[in-house]
C-alpha positions, -999 to 999 in steps of 0.1 A, spaced: -32 -218 -617 -33 -180 -618 -43 -156 -646 -23 -124 -653 -35 -96 -675 -19 -64 -687 -22 -38 -715 3 -24 -739 0 2 -767 5 -4 -804 15 25 -826 -12 34 -851 -11 15 -884 9 -15 -872 -19 -40 -866 -9 -63 -895 28 -60 -887 22 -69 -851 1 -99 -861 28 -110 -886 56 -108 -861 36 -128 -836 26 -154 -862 63 -159 -868 73 -158 -831 108 -172 -825 108 -208 -813 133 -199 -786 110 -172 -772 80 -195 -772 99 -222 -754 113 -197 -729 78 -184 -721 64 -219 -717 93 -230 -696 83 -204 -669 48 -220 -666 30 -195 -689 3 -211 -710 -30 -201 -727 -15 -167 -736 -36 -144 -757 -32 -108 -769 -63 -89 -781 -63 -55 -799 -88 -27 -794 -84 -10 -828 -102 22 -817 -75 29 -791 -46 8 -804 -46 -8 -769 -33 -44 -767 -48 -65 -740 -29 -96 -729 -40 -124 -706 -21 -155 -697 -25 -184 -674 5 -192 -652 12 -225 -634 44 -212 -617 53 -182 -595 60 -157 -623 47 -146 -657 62 -135 -690 66 -101 -674 94 -116 -652 117 -125 -682 132 -90 -688 168 -100 -680 168 -128 -706 188 -119 -738 161 -135 -760 135 -113 -745 157 -82 -748 163 -91 -785 125 -94 -790 119 -61 -773 143 -44 -797 126 -61 -826 92 -49 -815 102 -14 -804 95 3 -837 58 -6 -836 49 -3 -799 52 23 -771 83 13 -751 104 23 -721 140 35 -725 152 -1 -723 129 -10 -752 106 -31 -731 70 -25 -739 51 -1 -716 29 -26 -698 2 -18 -673 -11 -46 -651 -48 -50 -650 -69 -59 -620 -94 -87 -624 -129 -76 -615 -149 -105 -628 -142 -141 -638 -167 -168 -649 -152 -203 -652 
């Protein structure tokens, strides 16, 4: 098991919309993420900076960040692009984070 963390940026004023969309996450997207070995996936929001902090445990070789070529993921990116900072392909701008401490 490995942990993978990254940060993203939410546009100001979209906290509730972001939460709503994730509360209603598409079943096919959830299943796709789980099928790659990702589990125990959380996203936190720092409201002061609108920074989203994501952490996931992975039992396989990849993470959710390796699913960019999948049409379901690309459709999700397009759906979320209006409320997040994105790259030209509509993928969220993600910055991997280095683990500096862990207490099990």
